[in-house]
N, C-alpha and C positions, 0 to 999 in steps of 0.2 A: 504494500500500500504506500502511495506517495505522500510524503509529509513535507510541508514547508515550515521552516523554523525562522522566525524573525526576532533577533535580539541584538542590541548594540554592544553588549558585554561579551568580549571574546571568550572568557572563561565559561560563561553560561552556555554560549553557542557550542563550544567544543564538548562540554559535558553532555548537553542534550543530544548532540550528534552521536557521541560515543554510545550512549544508552540506546538510542533509537536504532542505530545500525546493528548493535548487539541483538536487539529484538527483531531484526530483519525487516526494518522499514527502509524504503527508498527515500533518502533524505536530501533536501535542497536547503542550503543555508543562505539567509539574507542578513545583512548587517544593520538594516533598519526597516521601517515600515514602507518607505518609498521603494526600496529595492525589492522587498517582498511583493509589493503590488505589481511591479514590472514582471517578476517571475510568474506570479499568479495569472496574469493576463495571457501568458504564452505557454502555459502548461496546465495539466489537469491534476490538481491536488485534492485528495480526499480529506486530509487533516491539515490544519494550520495551528501551529503553536507560536504565540507571539508574546513578547514582553509588552507591558503596558507603556512604560515611559521610554520613548526612543526619540532621537532627533528627527526633525522633518515630520513624518507621519507616525503618530503614536498607535499603540495596539487597538484601542477602541475605534479609531478612524479607519484603520486597515480592515477591521471586522465589518464595519458599516459598509465599506466599499464591496467587500466580498459578498455580503448579504444582498446588496443592490444589483450585483451582476450574476454570479454563480451560473454560468452557462452549462456546466457539466453535471448538474445534479447537486445534491446536498453536500456541503462542506462542513465538517465538524471542526469547530474552533475552540481552542483552549487558551485562556489568557493567563500568563504568568506575571506575578507582580510582587513587589515588596509591600504594597499597600494592603492593609489588613482590616480596615474599618468596614462595618456593615454597609455604610453608604457607598464605599468603593466597590464592594461586591455587587450592590444593586446597579451602580453606574456601569460596571463592566458587563453585567448580564443584559442590561438595557441596550447596550451597543450591539447586541446580537451574539455575544459569546455563549457557547454551550456549557462551558465549565470554566472554573477559576481556581488556580492553585497559587498559594502564597510562596514567595521565595524566602529563605532557601527551601527548595522542594525536596521531598522524599522520592527517590527513584521508584520505589515499589508503588507508592500512591500514583505517581505519574503513569506507570505501566497499567495499573487497573483502570484508570480513567481513559487511557487511550484505547484499551480493549472495549470499554463501554462505548466509546465513539465508533469503533469499528462495527460493533453490533448494530448501532443506529444506521450507519452508512449502508451496511449490507441489507438491512430491512428496507431502507428507502429504495435501494436499487431493485430489490425483489418486487416491491410494490410497483415501481415504474415499469418493469418488464411485464408484470401481470397486466397492468393497465394497457400497455401497448399491444399485448397479445389479444386482449379483449376487444380493443378497437379494431384490430385486423380481422378478428373473427366475425365482427359485426359489419364488416365491409366498409369501414370508414377510410 
């Protein structure tokens, strides 16, 4: 499964990349939200993990853009941040994020949340395929 990571901190990027590759994800790395948006427009990512605070385009802005476009089906988005207040959680989820993990993150928690995201993506794809088959069978 293709994952786009956007984080301006090189240590966080490398750590995320290392874990995800170990878990057999196909990983693309962006140094900020603007670069991530460029990658997103030219490829088909199922999962996006982004830091909240980045120069240029922040995580919530990136997620809003993804939600407004998403030409390839549902994209599961996970927002990573050092912000921990309830109002931050609400703001992040209001931007369209599917999940929210506070930094520093626990790799086991990240892994189970990504697996939950995979299940949602697979269900959405299955539903989309079933709907398409139904449309074809009805002669549309």
